[in-house]
C-alpha positions in Angstrom: -0.2 0.2 -0.3 1.3 3.5 -0.9 2.4 6.0 1.8 0.8 9.3 1.7 2.3 12.8 1.6 0.8 15.2 1.1 1.6 18.3 -1.5 3.1 21.7 -0.8 -0.7 23.4 0.2 -0.3 25.5 -2.8 -1.0 25.6 -6.4 2.6 24.1 -8.1 3.0 24.1 -11.5 5.7 22.0 -14.0 7.1 23.9 -17.1 7.9 20.9 -19.0 11.5 20.6 -20.9 12.6 19.3 -23.4 14.5 15.4 -22.7 18.3 16.0 -23.3 20.9 13.8 -22.2 22.8 16.6 -20.1 19.1 18.0 -18.8 18.4 14.5 -17.3 21.9 13.2 -16.3 21.1 13.4 -12.2 18.5 10.5 -12.8 19.4 8.2 -15.4 20.4 8.0 -19.0 18.4 9.2 -22.0 18.6 6.7 -25.1 19.3 8.1 -28.4 20.9 8.1 -31.7 24.1 10.1 -30.8 24.1 11.0 -34.5 21.1 11.7 -36.3 21.4 12.9 -39.9 18.3 16.1 -40.6 16.7 13.2 -42.6 16.5 11.0 -40.0 19.0 8.5 -40.9 22.1 7.7 -38.8 24.5 9.1 -41.8 24.1 9.5 -45.5 25.8 6.9 -47.7 27.2 8.0 -51.3 28.0 6.5 -53.7 31.6 5.6 -53.3 32.1 5.7 -49.3 30.7 2.9 -47.2 28.9 3.9 -44.0 31.9 3.0 -41.5 34.3 5.6 -43.7 31.6 8.2 -43.6 31.2 8.4 -40.1 34.6 8.0 -38.6 35.1 11.9 -38.4 32.5 12.5 -36.8 31.2 9.5 -34.8 34.6 9.0 -32.9 32.9 6.3 -29.9 30.9 4.1 -32.9 32.0 1.0 -34.9 31.3 -0.2 -38.1 29.2 -3.4 -37.8 27.5 -5.8 -40.6 29.9 -5.7 -42.9 29.5 -1.6 -42.9 26.2 -0.8 -43.1 25.5 -0.6 -39.5 27.3 1.3 -36.6 26.9 0.7 -33.3 27.2 2.9 -30.2 28.4 0.3 -26.9 26.8 0.7 -23.2 24.3 3.5 -24.3 22.9 2.8 -21.1 24.0 0.5 -18.2 21.4 -1.4 -16.4 22.0 -2.1 -12.6 21.2 -5.0 -10.2 21.7 -4.2 -7.1 19.4 -7.0 -5.3 22.6 -8.4 -3.7 21.9 -5.6 -0.9 17.8 -6.4 -0.3 17.0 -7.5 2.8 15.7 -10.7 1.9 19.1 -11.4 -0.1 16.3 -12.6 -2.8 18.2 -12.6 -6.4 16.9 -10.3 -8.9 17.0 -11.3 -12.3 17.1 -10.0 -15.5 12.9 -9.8 -16.8 10.9 -7.5 -20.1 7.4 -6.8 -19.7 5.3 -4.7 -22.1 3.2 -1.5 -21.6 0.5 -0.5 -23.5 -0.4 3.5 -22.1 -3.3 5.1 -23.6 -3.3 8.8 -23.0 -4.1 10.9 -20.3 -7.1 13.6 -20.5 -6.2 16.9 -18.9 -8.0 19.1 -16.4 -8.9 22.8 -16.8 -7.0 25.2 -14.4 -9.1 26.4 -11.8 -6.0 28.7 -10.5 -3.5 30.6 -12.5 0.3 29.7 -11.6 3.1 31.9 -12.0 5.8 29.8 -14.3 9.3 30.0 -12.3 12.3 30.0 -15.0 11.2 27.9 -18.5 11.8 24.7 -17.1 10.9 24.9 -13.0 8.4 25.0 -11.2 5.5 27.6 -11.0 3.5 28.7 -7.6 0.6 30.3 -6.9 0.5 34.2 -8.6 -1.2 35.9 -11.7 -0.6 34.3 -14.7 -2.5 34.6 -17.7 -5.2 31.6 -18.3 -4.4 31.2 -22.0 -0.9 30.2 -21.5 -2.4 27.1 -19.9 -4.0 24.2 -21.8 -4.4 22.2 -19.2 -3.4 20.1 -16.0 -1.9 17.0 -15.5 -2.5 16.1 -12.2 0.6 14.2 -10.5 -1.0 12.1 -7.7 1.7 9.4 -7.1 5.3 8.7 -7.6 7.3 5.4 -7.5 11.0 4.2 -7.2 12.6 1.0 -7.9 15.3 1.0 -4.9 17.4 -2.0 -6.5 16.7 -1.8 -10.0 18.0 0.1 -12.7 14.0 0.1 -15.1 14.2 1.5 -19.2 11.5 2.1 -21.2 11.5 1.5 -25.2 8.7 3.1 -27.0 7.4 0.8 -30.1 5.9 2.3 -32.9 6.1 6.2 -31.8 7.3 8.0 -35.1 9.9 10.9 -34.3 7.7 13.3 -36.2 4.4 12.2 -35.1 3.8 15.8 -33.3 0.1 14.1 -31.9 1.1 11.5 -29.6 4.6 12.0 -27.3 5.0 10.8 -23.6 5.9 12.3 -20.3 9.1 11.4 -17.7 8.6 13.1 -15.0 11.3 12.1 -12.2 12.3 13.8 -8.8 15.4 14.4 -6.5 15.8 11.6 -3.0 15.0 14.3 -0.2 18.6 13.9 2.4 17.8 11.4 5.3 18.5 14.6 7.4 18.7 18.4 7.0 22.0 18.4 8.4 23.7 16.8 6.2 23.9 19.2 2.5 25.1 16.1 0.0 22.1 13.9 -1.2 22.2 10.5 -0.1 22.9 8.1 -3.3 18.7 6.8 -4.2 19.9 3.1 -3.9 20.9 1.2 -0.7 24.4 1.9 0.7 26.4 -1.2 2.3 26.5 -0.7 6.3 30.2 0.0 7.2 31.5 -3.1 9.1 32.5 -2.4 13.0 36.0 -3.4 13.1 36.5 -6.2 16.4 38.4 -5.5 19.6 41.1 -7.6 20.5 39.5 -9.0 23.3 36.8 -10.4 20.6 39.3 -11.6 18.1 41.1 -13.5 21.4 37.4 -14.8 22.6 36.5 -16.8 19.5 39.9 -19.0 20.0 38.2 -20.4 23.7 36.2 -23.5 24.3 32.5 -23.2 23.8 31.6 -22.7 27.3 27.9 -25.2 27.2 27.9 -28.3 27.6 28.0 -31.3 25.3 23.9 -32.1 26.1 22.8 -27.9 26.3 22.3 -26.7 22.7 24.6 -23.4 21.6 22.7 -20.5 20.8 22.1 -19.6 17.0 25.2 -17.6 15.5 24.0 -14.1 15.3 23.2 -12.8 11.8 24.2 -10.4 9.8 22.3 -7.0 10.3 21.2 -6.1 7.3 20.1 -2.3 6.4 16.4 -2.5 5.2 15.9 0.4 2.8 12.6 2.4 4.4 9.9 4.0 1.8 10.0 6.9 4.4 13.9 6.4 3.9 14.8 9.1 1.1 11.0 10.7 0.3 10.6 12.4 -3.2 11.4 16.0 -2.9 8.3 17.7 -4.3 9.7 21.3 -5.1 12.0 20.0 -7.2 9.8 18.1 -9.7 10.9 17.9 -13.2 9.0 17.3 -16.5 10.6 16.5 -19.6 8.4 16.0 -22.9 10.2 12.6 -25.1 9.4 12.1 -28.5 9.2 8.3 -30.7 13.1 8.7 -30.8 14.2 8.3 -27.3 14.3 5.6 -24.9 15.1 6.4 -21.1 16.9 4.6 -18.6 15.5 5.3 -14.6 18.2 5.4 -12.2 18.1 2.9 -9.4 16.2 4.8 -6.6 14.9 7.3 -8.8 11.6 8.4 -7.8 9.7 9.0 -10.6 5.9 9.3 -12.5 4.0 6.1 -14.1 4.7 6.1 -17.6 2.3 9.3 -19.1 1.7 9.7 -22.6 -0.2 12.6 -24.3 -2.2 12.7 -27.7 -4.2 10.9 -29.9 -2.8 7.2 -29.8 -1.6 4.9 -27.6 1.7 3.6 -26.9 3.3 0.2 -26.7 6.4 0.5 -23.9 9.1 -2.3 -23.6 10.3 -2.6 -20.3 13.1 -3.7 -18.7 14.4 -3.9 -15.5 15.3 -6.7 -12.9 12.9 -7.9 -9.9 13.3 -10.4 -7.3 9.4 -10.9 -7.1 9.7 -9.4 -3.6 6.9 -6.3 -3.6 8.1 -4.0 -0.9 11.9 -4.8 -2.5 10.5 -4.3 -6.3 8.8 -1.5 -6.2 7.9 1.6 -3.3 5.2 4.1 -4.3 3.9 7.4 -2.6 0.6 9.0 -3.0 0.7 12.6 -3.0 -2.4 14.1 -1.5 -4.4 17.8 -1.9 -7.0 19.3 0.0 -8.2 20.9 -3.1 -7.8 20.6 -6.6 -6.2 24.1 -6.2 -3.1 22.9 -3.9 -2.3 19.7 -6.1 1.1 19.0 -7.9 0.4 19.1 -11.8 2.6 19.7 -15.1 1.4 22.5 -16.7 0.7 21.8 -20.5 1.0 25.0 -22.9 -1.6 26.3 -25.0 -1.1 25.6 -28.6 0.1 21.7 -28.2 -3.1 20.5 -27.6 -6.7 20.6 -28.9 -10.5 20.8 -27.8 -12.2 17.5 -29.8 -15.8 17.8 -30.5 -17.0 15.8 -27.6 -15.3 18.8 -25.6 -12.6 16.4 -24.5 -8.6 17.9 -24.4 -6.5 16.1 -26.8 -3.1 16.3 -27.5 -1.6 18.4 -30.8 2.3 17.9 -29.9 
């Protein structure tokens, strides 16, 4: 059952920005063609040059493959399996699944909010209602403490401006206000306590228990349980990114993120690659964000011009 946390209490609006590797680097990896051509192909192949020969100058980290008809980029994302640090010690295995995500509906903006910058968070204030087409509420965030999670869209053309998807992430709050550095979102092994000389020498003594009396069970190794309350999401520093069909995304282990959100007219299929051990609390942790009313909720503000109103009165994407 998700842990419930309260929204800040004022209209908080995220202004979406384009998904780029540099902007997303604190949360994970963006997988995309490093050197796309304007026509949508990796490289234009001339009559007297092979694909590999024409690309060496501009793609130093790529190698020719498939008899010179392709380019190979290695390590475009790094899968991480940290289940050896989970409390159950149950190993995680690689799994692939498919999510078919339907477009989300938008809500009208009840109280305008003033955007702070072009990529930040909007707080209460005065703004022109004509700037916002609708709001997409953020009601739940999740994280996978011991695994990365990669979403790969299928069948979504990069040039399709009618359907896109949103990537929403949040930093992890530090466990203590006195700590300036944010803790890593994934669990860290505890430091081993150095044994005293007395403890070392006592291990060489004969057991003090009679033969007919069982000795106590050996002490179990203390395992740090990564609680959902350890490192809650930083709601004031949420980020929203708009992605297209040429981009896949990998969430870092322990990164707070919203479930995948599709905007527009069509469903989008995602192939999802991650590790899992079948223990619910170790595979996924969730927080539910509550607000007293619609004005106090956290939402992504979709700019006007990105959506159109259908004949039935429903908001649909026009991205």
